[in-house]
N, CA, C and O of each residue as an XYZ file, in Angstrom:
840
protein
N     -89.513    -20.303     62.345
C     -89.123    -19.884     63.479
C     -90.111    -20.156     64.861
O     -91.233    -19.708     65.094
N     -89.352    -20.958     65.583
C     -90.667    -21.016     66.839
C     -90.795    -20.520     67.601
O     -89.968    -19.971     68.329
N     -92.315    -20.589     67.679
C     -93.514    -19.766     68.991
C     -93.249    -20.195     69.952
O     -93.471    -19.222     70.674
N     -92.748    -21.346     70.920
C     -93.101    -21.220     71.516
C     -92.328    -20.301     72.659
O     -91.235    -19.754     72.507
N     -93.118    -20.268     73.772
C     -92.549    -19.089     74.749
C     -92.044    -20.021     76.448
O     -92.638    -20.567     77.377
N     -90.457    -19.704     76.001
C     -90.265    -20.076     77.651
C     -89.744    -19.190     78.592
O     -89.144    -18.137     78.376
N     -90.068    -19.786     79.804
C     -89.542    -18.734     80.833
C     -88.315    -19.573     81.655
O     -88.294    -20.703     82.142
N     -87.269    -18.455     81.580
C     -86.140    -19.161     82.216
C     -85.832    -18.540     83.358
O     -86.247    -17.430     83.689
N     -84.761    -19.568     84.268
C     -84.567    -19.103     85.319
C     -83.975    -17.653     85.663
O     -84.179    -16.920     86.631
N     -83.104    -17.487     84.438
C     -82.414    -16.272     84.474
C     -82.653    -15.029     83.900
O     -81.797    -14.172     83.677
N     -84.509    -14.918     83.540
C     -85.404    -14.122     83.040
C     -85.649    -12.825     84.472
O     -85.527    -13.136     85.656
N     -85.938    -11.668     84.074
C     -86.047    -10.997     85.260
C     -87.923    -10.951     85.428
O     -88.779    -11.326     84.626
N     -88.046    -10.429     86.590
C     -89.344    -10.518     86.749
C     -90.408     -9.325     85.582
O     -91.636     -9.246     85.551
N     -89.328     -8.494     84.698
C     -90.202     -7.904     83.950
C     -90.469     -8.480     82.580
O     -91.374     -8.278     81.770
N     -88.916     -9.618     82.565
C     -89.140    -10.294     81.110
C     -90.063    -11.411     81.841
O     -90.568    -11.848     80.807
N     -90.734    -12.299     83.011
C     -91.127    -13.009     83.592
C     -92.628    -12.347     82.917
O     -93.135    -13.041     82.035
N     -93.184    -11.346     83.205
C     -94.291    -10.383     82.972
C     -94.579    -10.591     81.168
O     -95.672    -10.803     80.642
N     -93.377    -10.467     80.547
C     -94.115     -9.845     79.197
C     -94.301    -11.495     78.663
O     -95.291    -11.877     78.039
N     -93.484    -12.115     78.932
C     -93.679    -13.460     77.765
C     -94.820    -14.083     78.920
O     -95.248    -15.065     78.314
N     -95.277    -14.058     79.766
C     -96.553    -14.440     80.646
C     -98.040    -13.857     79.912
O     -99.170    -14.299     80.118
N     -97.698    -12.889     79.131
C     -98.981    -12.050     78.882
C     -98.925    -12.404     77.553
O     -99.999    -12.664     77.011
N     -97.374    -12.507     76.561
C     -97.551    -13.635     75.390
C     -98.373    -14.373     75.579
O     -99.528    -13.984     75.409
N     -98.102    -15.877     76.049
C     -98.762    -16.799     76.133
C    -100.122    -16.657     76.613
O    -100.863    -17.634     76.510
N    -100.617    -15.434     77.193
C    -102.182    -15.112     77.454
C    -103.111    -14.624     76.019
O    -104.292    -14.828     75.738
N    -102.255    -14.056     75.435
C    -102.467    -13.152     74.250
C    -102.716    -14.695     73.111
O    -103.679    -14.828     72.355
N    -101.503    -15.764     73.290
C    -101.679    -16.545     72.020
C    -102.930    -17.556     72.593
O    -103.598    -18.005     71.661
N    -103.202    -17.828     73.417
C    -104.176    -18.553     74.346
C    -105.682    -18.337     73.564
O    -106.274    -19.245     72.981
N    -106.186    -16.873     73.687
C    -107.007    -16.431     73.977
C    -107.860    -16.273     75.143
O    -107.543    -16.717     76.247
N    -109.555    -15.285     74.777
C    -109.525    -15.274     75.887
C    -110.647    -16.477     75.919
O    -111.005    -17.021     74.874
N    -111.135    -16.821     77.116
C    -111.890    -18.046     77.387
C    -113.371    -16.934     76.915
O    -113.663    -17.054     75.726
N    -114.086    -16.129     77.555
C    -115.131    -15.356     77.512
C    -115.443    -15.559     75.783
O    -116.610    -15.533     75.394
N    -114.537    -15.718     75.006
C    -115.286    -15.506     73.704
C    -115.615    -16.527     72.767
O    -115.783    -16.479     71.548
N    -115.676    -17.532     73.650
C    -116.047    -18.827     73.048
C    -117.066    -18.801     72.218
O    -117.635    -17.711     72.276
N    -117.594    -19.615     71.386
C    -119.186    -19.965     71.182
C    -119.547    -20.550     72.567
O    -118.820    -21.112     73.386
N    -121.312    -20.168     72.620
C    -121.904    -20.220     73.693
C    -122.229    -21.789     74.134
O    -122.365    -22.377     75.207
N    -122.289    -22.219     72.453
C    -122.067    -23.873     72.633
C    -121.211    -24.713     73.304
O    -121.414    -25.841     73.753
N    -120.232    -24.027     73.315
C    -119.046    -24.713     73.787
C    -118.384    -24.461     74.807
O    -118.182    -23.261     74.995
N    -117.842    -25.372     75.764
C    -118.164    -25.399     77.627
C    -116.508    -23.983     77.704
O    -115.549    -24.233     76.973
N    -116.477    -23.185     78.266
C    -115.900    -22.215     78.501
C    -114.866    -22.407     79.590
O    -114.013    -21.531     79.730
N    -114.864    -23.134     80.123
C    -114.069    -23.618     81.487
C    -112.549    -23.618     81.162
O    -111.816    -22.958     81.899
N    -111.898    -24.457     79.888
C    -110.817    -24.375     79.456
C    -110.864    -24.772     78.320
O    -111.735    -25.409     77.727
N    -109.670    -24.294     77.931
C    -109.576    -24.970     76.186
C    -109.221    -25.938     75.738
O    -109.567    -26.045     74.561
N    -108.645    -26.783     76.128
C    -109.102    -28.661     76.207
C    -110.470    -29.014     76.142
O    -110.747    -29.747     75.193
N    -111.501    -28.662     76.971
C    -112.835    -28.703     76.743
C    -113.622    -28.814     75.727
O    -114.186    -29.687     75.067
N    -113.438    -27.045     75.812
C    -113.853    -26.563     73.883
C    -113.302    -27.622     72.779
O    -113.973    -28.063     71.846
N    -111.939    -27.946     73.069
C    -111.684    -28.841     71.765
C    -111.705    -30.096     71.874
O    -111.295    -30.882     71.021
N    -112.144    -30.351     72.841
C    -112.770    -32.123     73.134
C    -114.136    -31.948     72.542
O    -114.492    -32.429     71.466
N    -115.021    -31.061     73.513
C    -116.452    -31.036     72.970
C    -116.736    -30.631     71.342
O    -117.760    -30.986     70.757
N    -115.517    -29.724     70.629
C    -115.892    -29.659     69.201
C    -115.340    -30.593     68.028
O    -115.349    -30.407     66.811
N    -114.799    -31.784     68.879
C    -114.002    -33.200     67.571
C    -114.697    -34.166     68.389
O    -114.328    -35.334     68.264
N    -115.991    -33.813     69.517
C    -117.343    -34.753     69.891
C    -118.306    -34.785     68.939
O    -118.642    -35.833     68.386
N    -118.778    -33.726     68.702
C    -119.288    -32.874     67.742
C    -119.085    -33.363     66.803
O    -119.701    -34.351     66.403
N    -117.951    -32.664     66.065
C    -117.998    -33.233     65.158
C    -117.781    -34.587     64.414
O    -117.896    -35.036     63.274
N    -117.435    -34.969     65.567
C    -117.041    -36.868     65.391
C    -119.114    -37.438     65.047
O    -119.595    -38.026     64.079
N    -119.695    -36.984     66.145
C    -121.564    -37.574     65.777
C    -121.703    -37.435     64.257
O    -122.205    -38.230     63.462
N    -120.895    -35.716     63.946
C    -122.099    -35.463     62.738
C    -121.251    -36.389     61.397
O    -121.929    -36.551     60.382
N    -119.929    -36.928     61.397
C    -119.137    -37.128     60.969
C    -119.551    -38.727     60.272
O    -119.619    -39.073     59.092
N    -119.882    -39.818     62.077
C    -120.238    -40.927     62.025
C    -122.350    -40.768     61.384
O    -122.658    -41.809     60.804
N    -123.262    -39.985     61.432
C    -124.213    -39.710     60.891
C    -124.387    -39.529     59.176
O    -125.323    -39.884     58.460
N    -123.021    -38.789     58.798
C    -122.849    -38.458     57.482
C    -122.434    -40.022     56.564
O    -122.983    -40.342     55.509
N    -121.316    -40.863     57.292
C    -121.406    -41.763     57.324
C    -122.779    -42.779     56.472
O    -123.128    -43.041     55.321
N    -123.217    -43.095     57.906
C    -124.492    -44.075     58.126
C    -125.103    -43.514     56.791
O    -125.475    -44.314     55.933
N    -125.230    -42.006     56.571
C    -126.600    -41.667     55.883
C    -125.901    -42.326     53.710
O    -126.550    -42.974     52.888
N    -124.711    -41.853     53.603
C    -123.879    -42.302     52.609
C    -123.981    -44.102     52.531
O    -124.212    -44.804     51.546
N    -123.817    -44.352     53.414
C    -124.384    -46.226     53.576
C    -125.753    -46.420     52.963
O    -126.028    -47.099     51.973
N    -126.511    -45.750     53.676
C    -128.191    -46.164     53.447
C    -127.760    -45.319     52.028
O    -127.516    -46.276     51.292
N    -127.588    -44.443     51.435
C    -128.249    -44.347     49.984
C    -127.034    -45.545     49.482
O    -127.813    -46.242     48.833
N    -126.029    -46.076     49.371
C    -125.308    -47.017     48.486
C    -126.391    -47.594     47.700
O    -126.377    -47.658     46.470
N    -127.430    -48.057     48.535
C    -127.963    -48.908     47.422
C    -129.304    -47.996     46.763
O    -130.108    -48.665     46.113
N    -129.553    -46.650     46.888
C    -130.184    -45.748     45.952
C    -128.553    -45.426     44.665
O    -128.516    -45.323     43.439
N    -128.096    -45.401     45.108
C    -126.807    -45.351     44.446
C    -126.480    -46.083     43.177
O    -126.280    -45.565     42.079
N    -126.450    -47.567     43.530
C    -126.549    -49.048     42.635
C    -127.787    -48.765     41.716
O    -127.890    -48.493     40.520
N    -128.646    -48.926     42.689
C    -129.624    -48.866     42.038
C    -130.190    -47.741     40.957
O    -131.130    -48.077     40.237
N    -129.659    -46.482     40.840
C    -129.716    -45.512     39.570
C    -128.687    -46.051     38.651
O    -128.848    -45.973     37.433
N    -127.274    -46.781     39.361
C    -125.889    -46.986     38.255
C    -127.074    -47.751     37.107
O    -127.419    -47.397     35.979
N    -127.533    -49.054     38.046
C    -128.006    -50.261     37.418
C    -129.207    -49.739     36.283
O    -129.103    -50.170     35.135
N    -130.390    -48.769     36.635
C    -130.609    -48.386     35.957
C    -130.327    -47.409     34.512
O    -130.873    -47.536     33.416
N    -129.361    -46.481     34.903
C    -128.611    -45.772     33.484
C    -127.930    -47.130     32.890
O    -128.475    -47.298     31.799
N    -127.076    -48.075     33.091
C    -126.787    -49.145     32.846
C    -127.943    -49.782     31.785
O    -127.864    -49.840     30.558
N    -128.796    -50.138     32.466
C    -129.864    -50.613     31.203
C    -130.489    -49.793     30.604
O    -131.049    -50.431     29.712
N    -130.832    -48.489     30.497
C    -131.427    -47.399     29.752
C    -130.280    -47.360     28.756
O    -130.612    -47.006     27.625
N    -129.402    -47.558     28.884
C    -127.956    -47.275     28.032
C    -128.461    -48.267     26.408
O    -127.785    -48.148     25.386
N    -129.252    -48.844     26.446
C    -129.288    -49.469     24.711
C    -130.778    -48.455     24.216
O    -130.948    -47.884     23.139
N    -131.542    -48.490     25.203
C    -132.365    -47.347     25.108
C    -132.424    -45.971     24.636
O    -133.267    -45.331     24.006
N    -131.087    -45.659     25.211
C    -130.553    -44.137     24.522
C    -130.052    -44.602     23.285
O    -130.839    -44.155     22.451
N    -129.016    -45.371     22.602
C    -128.627    -45.692     22.162
C    -129.770    -45.778     20.914
O    -129.656    -45.195     19.836
N    -130.975    -46.703     21.347
C    -131.682    -47.182     20.384
C    -132.649    -45.350     19.936
O    -133.162    -44.931     18.898
N    -132.454    -44.648     21.576
C    -133.317    -43.130     20.592
C    -132.350    -42.442     19.940
O    -132.560    -42.069     18.786
N    -131.524    -42.257     20.380
C    -130.342    -41.726     19.632
C    -130.425    -42.157     18.103
O    -130.523    -41.411     17.129
N    -130.373    -43.252     18.128
C    -130.470    -44.334     16.275
C    -132.253    -43.877     15.662
O    -132.614    -44.132     14.513
N    -132.801    -43.460     16.290
C    -134.207    -43.439     15.625
C    -134.371    -41.511     15.414
O    -135.303    -41.052     14.753
N    -133.686    -40.917     15.853
C    -133.617    -39.731     15.830
C    -133.153    -39.543     14.610
O    -133.785    -39.138     13.635
N    -131.279    -40.046     14.718
C    -130.316    -39.879     13.432
C    -131.775    -40.430     11.903
O    -132.346    -39.689     11.102
N    -131.861    -41.523     12.037
C    -132.440    -42.123     10.908
C    -133.866    -40.969     10.615
O    -134.005    -40.585      9.453
N    -134.716    -40.540     11.519
C    -135.916    -39.404     11.032
C    -134.759    -38.560     10.567
O    -134.871    -38.360      9.357
N    -133.627    -37.957     11.108
C    -133.413    -36.959     10.417
C    -133.163    -37.337      8.754
O    -133.428    -36.363      8.051
N    -132.825    -38.235      8.175
C    -133.265    -37.950      7.164
C    -134.812    -38.153      6.271
O    -135.117    -37.733      5.155
N    -135.582    -38.943      7.231
C    -137.037    -38.495      6.486
C    -137.825    -37.373      6.866
O    -138.960    -37.118      6.463
N    -136.810    -36.410      8.059
C    -137.549    -35.236      8.197
C    -137.445    -34.124      6.973
O    -138.281    -33.350      6.505
N    -135.800    -34.427      6.601
C    -135.414    -33.646      5.117
C    -136.139    -34.053      4.246
O    -136.709    -33.090      3.733
N    -136.574    -35.465      3.564
C    -137.483    -35.959      3.094
C    -138.530    -35.311      2.333
O    -138.686    -34.826      1.213
N    -139.332    -35.543      3.642
C    -140.761    -35.085      4.041
C    -140.722    -33.553      3.566
O    -141.614    -33.111      2.841
N    -139.379    -32.559      4.118
C    -139.665    -30.980      3.629
C    -139.432    -31.032      2.432
O    -139.978    -30.199      1.708
N    -138.566    -32.007      1.870
C    -138.542    -31.650      0.248
C    -139.896    -32.143     -0.376
O    -140.264    -31.481     -1.346
N    -140.794    -33.300      0.047
C    -141.807    -33.542     -0.330
C    -142.787    -32.186     -0.310
O    -143.347    -31.626     -1.252
N    -142.785    -31.898      0.989
C    -143.698    -30.145      1.622
C    -143.093    -29.505      0.013
O    -143.840    -28.826     -0.692
N    -142.221    -29.710     -0.243
C    -141.566    -27.888     -1.067
C    -142.088    -28.019     -2.130
O    -142.645    -27.100     -2.731
N    -141.952    -29.629     -2.681
C    -142.408    -30.263     -4.315
C    -143.654    -29.758     -4.424
O    -143.992    -29.076     -5.391
N    -144.538    -30.089     -3.313
C    -146.230    -30.066     -3.298
C    -146.649    -28.619     -3.242
O    -147.619    -28.275     -3.917
N    -145.871    -27.554     -2.341
C    -146.090    -26.616     -3.011
C    -145.905    -25.704     -4.228
O    -146.606    -24.779     -4.638
N    -144.649    -26.275     -4.733
C    -144.483    -25.510     -6.488
C    -145.989    -26.382     -7.018
O    -147.117    -25.937     -7.231
N    -145.662    -27.221     -7.076
C    -146.993    -28.225     -7.821
C    -148.954    -27.472     -7.593
O    -149.781    -27.489     -8.504
N    -149.179    -26.987     -6.367
C    -150.008    -27.045     -5.787
C    -150.193    -25.176     -6.394
O    -151.289    -24.645     -6.572
N    -148.944    -24.533     -6.594
C    -148.902    -23.133     -7.174
C    -149.267    -23.325     -8.331
O    -150.214    -22.754     -8.870
N    -148.322    -24.411     -8.986
C    -148.392    -24.371    -10.529
C    -150.325    -25.125    -11.062
O    -150.380    -24.948    -12.279
N    -151.088    -25.500    -10.794
C    -152.223    -25.986    -10.733
C    -152.905    -24.687    -10.514
O    -153.622    -24.183    -11.378
N    -152.686    -24.156     -9.383
C    -153.419    -22.646     -9.317
C    -153.232    -22.114    -10.236
O    -154.215    -22.245    -10.966
N    -152.569    -21.603    -10.628
C    -152.456    -21.017    -12.016
C    -153.110    -21.336    -13.305
O    -153.801    -20.714    -14.112
N    -152.532    -22.802    -13.177
C    -153.275    -23.614    -14.638
C    -155.122    -23.381    -14.346
O    -156.030    -23.462    -15.173
N    -155.167    -23.197    -13.455
C    -156.645    -23.439    -13.436
C    -157.511    -21.963    -13.286
O    -158.739    -21.899    -13.228
N    -156.722    -20.980    -13.245
C    -157.031    -19.588    -12.953
C    -156.723    -19.253    -14.210
O    -157.156    -18.153    -14.555
N    -156.031    -19.933    -15.103
C    -155.982    -19.649    -16.632
C    -156.721    -20.373    -17.721
O    -156.831    -19.854    -18.832
N    -157.301    -21.712    -17.411
C    -158.718    -22.404    -17.557
C    -160.089    -21.469    -17.534
O    -160.740    -21.020    -18.476
N    -160.303    -21.328    -15.932
C    -161.357    -19.754    -15.643
C    -161.250    -18.948    -16.743
O    -162.175    -19.046    -17.549
N    -160.362    -18.168    -16.997
C    -160.203    -17.221    -17.724
C    -160.773    -17.257    -19.158
O    -161.529    -16.525    -19.797
N    -159.841    -18.864    -19.506
C    -160.692    -18.915    -21.397
C    -162.041    -19.761    -21.444
O    -162.707    -20.187    -22.388
N    -162.215    -19.853    -19.819
C    -163.512    -20.315    -20.057
C    -165.046    -19.254    -20.370
O    -166.198    -19.275    -20.802
N    -164.060    -18.461    -19.813
C    -165.232    -16.809    -19.360
C    -165.143    -16.413    -20.688
O    -166.133    -16.167    -21.376
N    -163.853    -16.333    -21.123
C    -163.690    -16.096    -22.510
C    -164.644    -16.800    -23.371
O    -165.368    -16.075    -24.053
N    -164.802    -18.170    -23.484
C    -165.314    -18.298    -24.164
C    -167.342    -17.907    -24.216
O    -168.097    -17.640    -25.152
N    -167.489    -18.013    -23.202
C    -168.339    -17.740    -22.747
C    -169.698    -16.430    -23.147
O    -170.900    -16.424    -23.413
N    -168.104    -15.037    -22.902
C    -168.452    -14.150    -23.736
C    -168.245    -14.460    -25.319
O    -169.159    -13.977    -25.988
N    -167.633    -14.891    -25.792
C    -167.691    -15.089    -27.288
C    -169.085    -15.502    -27.792
O    -169.715    -14.997    -28.721
N    -169.445    -16.544    -26.976
C    -170.310    -17.483    -27.419
C    -171.839    -17.035    -27.291
O    -172.768    -17.528    -27.930
N    -171.962    -15.607    -25.979
C    -172.626    -14.889    -26.334
C    -173.500    -14.296    -27.290
O    -174.716    -14.385    -27.463
N    -172.054    -13.294    -28.214
C    -172.086    -12.963    -29.385
C    -172.595    -13.579    -30.375
O    -173.227    -13.009    -31.264
N    -172.287    -15.297    -30.307
C    -172.782    -16.341    -30.933
C    -174.029    -16.060    -31.127
O    -174.557    -15.410    -32.029
N    -174.594    -16.737    -29.974
C    -176.381    -16.855    -29.632
C    -176.991    -15.790    -30.411
O    -177.846    -16.050    -31.256
N    -176.542    -14.437    -30.139
C    -177.654    -13.268    -30.199
C    -177.158    -13.590    -31.586
O    -178.240    -13.678    -32.165
N    -176.400    -13.784    -32.345
C    -176.313    -13.350    -33.823
C    -177.173    -14.718    -34.592
O    -177.642    -14.667    -35.729
N    -177.249    -16.029    -33.585
C    -177.953    -16.741    -33.910
C    -179.537    -16.619    -34.103
O    -180.230    -16.695    -35.117
N    -179.791    -16.444    -33.023
C    -181.268    -15.288    -33.140
C    -181.658    -14.490    -34.075
O    -182.759    -14.472    -34.625
N    -180.532    -13.661    -34.307
C    -180.994    -12.479    -35.259
C    -181.136    -13.185    -36.654
O    -181.839    -12.663    -37.520
N    -180.164    -14.929    -36.987
C    -180.612    -15.124    -38.253
C    -182.064    -16.049    -38.110
O    -182.895    -16.046    -39.018
N    -182.214    -16.697    -37.065
C    -183.440    -17.512    -36.902
C    -184.673    -16.379    -37.118
O    -185.668    -16.585    -37.813
N    -184.467    -15.469    -36.571
C    -185.245    -14.120    -36.796
C    -185.394    -13.680    -38.101
O    -186.580    -13.487    -38.366
N    -184.696    -13.469    -38.941
C    -184.927    -12.750    -40.204
C    -184.193    -11.882    -39.809
O    -184.573    -10.832    -40.329
N    -183.116    -11.666    -39.005
C    -182.432    -10.438    -39.152
C    -183.055     -9.244    -38.248
O    -182.535     -8.132    -38.155
N    -184.598     -9.763    -37.406
C    -185.619     -9.060    -37.017
C    -185.421     -9.117    -35.234
O    -184.548     -9.629    -34.532
N    -186.424     -8.490    -34.971
C    -186.281     -8.891    -33.324
C    -187.153     -9.273    -32.978
O    -187.689     -8.801    -31.975
N    -187.820    -10.598    -33.865
C    -188.715    -11.508    -33.399
C    -187.722    -13.305    -33.027
O    -186.810    -13.853    -33.645
N    -188.351    -13.633    -31.988
C    -187.565    -14.360    -31.343
C    -187.536    -15.998    -31.825
O    -188.626    -15.739    -32.335
N    -187.353    -17.216    -32.096
C    -187.290    -18.454    -32.696
C    -188.886    -18.965    -31.722
O    -189.989    -19.287    -32.164
N    -188.478    -18.874    -30.547
C    -190.049    -19.061    -30.023
C    -191.593    -18.444    -30.682
O    -192.631    -19.045    -30.957
N    -191.227    -17.012    -30.788
C    -192.768    -16.568    -31.701
C    -193.258    -16.693    -32.886
O    -194.369    -16.330    -33.271
N    -191.868    -17.560    -33.873
C    -191.882    -17.858    -35.070
C    -192.575    -19.604    -34.699
O    -193.774    -19.820    -34.873
N    -192.050    -20.210    -34.419
C    -192.954    -21.533    -33.793
C    -194.021    -21.421    -33.476
O    -194.833    -22.278    -33.824
N    -194.341    -20.522    -32.840
C    -195.592    -20.027    -31.980
C    -196.972    -19.839    -33.227
O    -197.999    -20.512    -33.133
N    -196.729    -18.749    -34.422
C    -197.133    -18.477    -35.235
C    -197.508    -18.996    -36.056
O    -198.385    -18.690    -36.864
N    -196.496    -20.413    -35.903
C    -196.718    -20.976    -37.579
C    -197.224    -22.710    -37.073
O    -197.297    -23.679    -37.828
N    -197.523    -22.678    -35.556
C    -198.488    -23.516    -35.037
C    -199.562    -23.459    -35.658
O    -199.839    -24.486    -36.277
N    -200.751    -22.075    -35.765
C    -201.598    -21.301    -36.249
C    -201.896    -21.817    -37.977
O    -202.970    -22.229    -38.414
N    -200.836    -21.675    -38.610
C    -200.637    -21.956    -40.353
C    -200.662    -23.472    -40.636
O    -201.009    -23.805    -41.769
N    -200.232    -24.740    -39.458
C    -200.105    -25.907    -39.651
C    -201.149    -26.498    -39.507
O    -201.529    -27.262    -40.394
N    -201.909    -26.298    -38.327
C    -202.973    -26.326    -38.198
C    -204.433    -26.090    -39.165
O    -205.383    -26.865    -39.275
N    -204.215    -24.629    -39.856
C    -204.845    -24.929    -40.658
C    -204.699    -25.809    -41.725
O    -205.601    -26.585    -42.041
N    -203.613    -25.747    -42.315
C    -203.133    -26.720    -43.230
C    -203.759    -28.266    -42.697
O    -204.519    -28.988    -43.341
N    -203.353    -28.453    -41.712
C    -204.501    -29.699    -41.666
C    -205.831    -29.734    -42.422
O    -206.321    -30.320    -43.387
N    -206.305    -28.464    -41.158
C    -207.938    -28.567    -41.753
C    -208.422    -28.516    -43.413
O    -209.427    -28.724    -44.093
N    -207.279    -28.178    -43.539
C    -207.695    -28.341    -44.834
C    -207.446    -29.273    -45.951
O    -208.060    -29.226    -47.017
N    -206.280    -30.343    -45.586
C    -205.989    -31.576    -45.812
C    -206.969    -32.110    -45.397
O    -207.687    -32.611    -46.263
N    -207.424    -32.238    -43.932
C    -208.686    -33.379    -43.870
C    -209.864    -33.516    -44.442
O    -210.527    -34.553    -44.455
N    -210.348    -31.792    -45.246
C    -211.262    -31.399    -45.806
C    -211.310    -32.041    -46.836
O    -212.184    -32.707    -47.390
N    -209.790    -31.658    -47.155
C    -209.675    -32.310    -48.919
C    -209.694    -34.316    -48.940
O    -210.088    -34.727    -50.032
N    -209.494    -34.952    -48.374
C    -209.434    -36.205    -48.064
C    -210.812    -36.936    -48.607
O    -210.377    -38.056    -48.872
N    -211.536    -36.948    -48.772
C    -212.879    -37.024    -49.581
C    -212.685    -36.401    -50.958
O    -213.715    -36.669    -51.576
N    -212.148    -35.942    -51.468
C    -211.744    -35.152    -52.456
C    -210.790    -36.330    -52.849
O    -211.227    -37.335    -53.411
N    -209.644    -36.189    -52.573
C    -208.610    -37.458    -52.777
C    -209.199    -38.625    -53.304
O    -209.149    -39.176    -54.403
N    -209.818    -38.879    -52.151
C    -210.137    -40.224    -52.164
C    -211.644    -40.544    -53.638
O    -212.333    -41.548    -53.821
N    -211.632    -39.610    -54.160
C    -212.625    -39.873    -55.642
C    -211.874    -39.691    -56.809
O    -212.388    -39.985    -57.888
N    -210.266    -39.068    -56.730
C    -209.847    -39.233    -57.376
C    -208.613    -40.397    -58.030
O    -207.741    -40.690    -57.212
N    -208.511    -40.974    -59.246
C    -208.439    -42.133    -59.610
C    -207.064    -41.841    -59.866
O    -206.302    -42.681    -59.389
N    -206.358    -40.608    -60.666
C    -204.955    -40.721    -61.234
C    -203.870    -40.472    -59.891
O    -203.818    -39.862    -58.824
N    -203.073    -41.379    -60.730
C    -202.193    -41.236    -59.696
C    -201.518    -39.770    -59.566
O    -201.519    -39.036    -60.554
N    -200.888    -39.304    -58.230
C    -200.400    -38.112    -58.678
C    -199.377    -38.330    -57.223
O    -199.258    -39.395    -56.616
N    -198.621    -36.867    -56.833
C    -197.584    -37.038    -55.674
C    -197.692    -34.931    -55.694
O    -197.571    -34.049    -56.544
N    -198.008    -35.020    -54.068
C    -197.909    -33.508    -54.254
C    -196.866    -33.402    -53.018
O    -196.713    -34.346    -52.243
N    -196.178    -32.209    -52.897
C    -195.393    -31.543    -52.090
C    -195.567    -30.345    -51.809
O    -195.353    -29.464    -52.641
N    -195.900    -30.145    -50.838
C    -195.747    -28.987    -50.152
C    -194.330    -28.160    -49.620
O    -193.477    -29.034    -49.468
N    -193.951    -27.275    -49.397
C    -193.168    -27.517    -48.436
C    -193.642    -25.649    -47.659
O    -194.426    -24.916    -48.263
N    -192.923    -25.191    -46.197
C    -193.013    -23.815    -46.420
C    -191.487    -23.289    -45.909
O    -190.796    -23.804    -45.030
N    -191.193    -22.151    -46.698
C    -190.002    -21.813    -46.732
C    -189.315    -20.554    -45.527
O    -190.046    -19.564    -45.558
N    -188.839    -20.481    -45.122
C    -188.188    -19.343    -44.895
C    -186.731    -18.374    -44.919
O    -185.700    -18.807    -44.405
N    -186.781    -17.315    -45.436
C    -185.822    -16.623    -45.950
C    -185.184    -15.731    -45.167
O    -186.093    -15.133    -44.592
N    -183.970    -15.217    -44.747
C    -183.612    -13.870    -44.127
C    -183.111    -13.425    -45.275
O    -182.159    -12.665    -45.105
N    -183.410    -13.624    -46.402
C    -182.589    -12.566    -47.486
C    -181.343    -12.806    -48.085
O    -180.735    -12.192    -48.961
N    -181.050    -13.938    -47.367
C    -179.554    -14.463    -48.235
C    -179.547    -16.187    -48.105
O    -179.062    -16.974    -48.917
N    -180.262    -16.509    -46.786
C    -180.406    -18.068    -47.418
C    -182.183    -18.823    -46.790
O    -182.611    -18.694    -45.643
N    -182.602    -19.259    -47.465
C    -183.838    -19.871    -47.924
C    -183.452    -21.552    -47.030
O    -182.664    -22.460    -47.297
N    -184.562    -21.316    -45.787
C    -184.162    -22.605    -45.027
C    -185.821    -22.931    -44.866
O    -186.565    -22.116    -44.319
N    -186.307    -24.224    -45.409
C    -187.201    -25.026    -45.013
C    -187.996    -25.165    -43.195
O    -187.545    -25.919    -42.334
N    -188.762    -24.583    -43.071
C    -189.804    -24.931    -41.777
C    -190.891    -25.550    -41.923
O    -191.816    -25.260    -41.163
N    -191.085    -26.623    -42.989
C    -191.956    -27.608    -43.008
C    -192.128    -27.902    -44.206
O    -191.944    -27.111    -45.132
N    -192.578    -29.315    -44.352
C    -192.795    -29.640    -45.388
C    -193.674    -31.158    -45.476
O    -193.715    -31.894    -44.491
N    -194.364    -31.519    -46.780
C    -195.438    -31.989    -46.533
C    -195.877    -32.643    -48.377
O    -196.303    -31.941    -49.294
N    -195.527    -34.456    -48.433
C    -195.391    -35.140    -49.237
C    -196.747    -35.589    -49.359
O    -197.183    -35.680    -48.212
N    -197.453    -35.849    -50.027
C    -198.680    -36.787    -50.676
C    -198.715    -37.523    -51.538
O    -197.738    -37.084    -52.144
N    -199.187    -38.650    -52.368
C    -199.347    -39.496    -52.989
C    -200.410    -40.100    -53.094
O    -201.047    -39.873    -52.065
N    -201.223    -41.040    -54.060
C    -202.533    -41.225    -53.849
C    -202.924    -41.423    -55.646
O    -202.221    -41.553    -56.649
N    -204.153    -41.372    -55.441
C    -204.740    -42.073    -56.768
C    -206.359    -41.108    -56.956
O    -207.122    -41.358    -57.889
């Protein structure tokens, strides 16, 4: 439906008034225009708006044209980097299997370390048991060498030193007597130590002469 308002020659004065008011309402109030626009008439306001938009459009075109080289350079860089990106993707894919393999090795090594740790703990326990058992063996050996008493082996050796020195003195004193004997003889001297079960020879001397 056409919204144009026409005043006809046959219109009454009241009809003319109504149509004129309709046109005024459709045009609007010039005082309501934005302060940046001329408000003398609608044509100037529209032209001013178009001029402003044209300037903005021209500036926008200039900016776009100025950025063309940057856009082209960016496209060129993207194109150049395509191969690098593909290589990087390939490396990542390749490294996935390496990482999986490394994870399997770590898991395997953890199992091996745990097994070795348990084995070493068991070995330490066995060594401790052996040491404990040897303590009793050493005590038993000390009792045997001590004749079952409380005399230590070192004490027995010290005591025997004086006996050996005394025996050596006697042998030295008998050297002159032995030199005067012309009959061939062989003398054997032994010192035995018994713990009541086994007799052990702790010192021996053999002499052959005339």
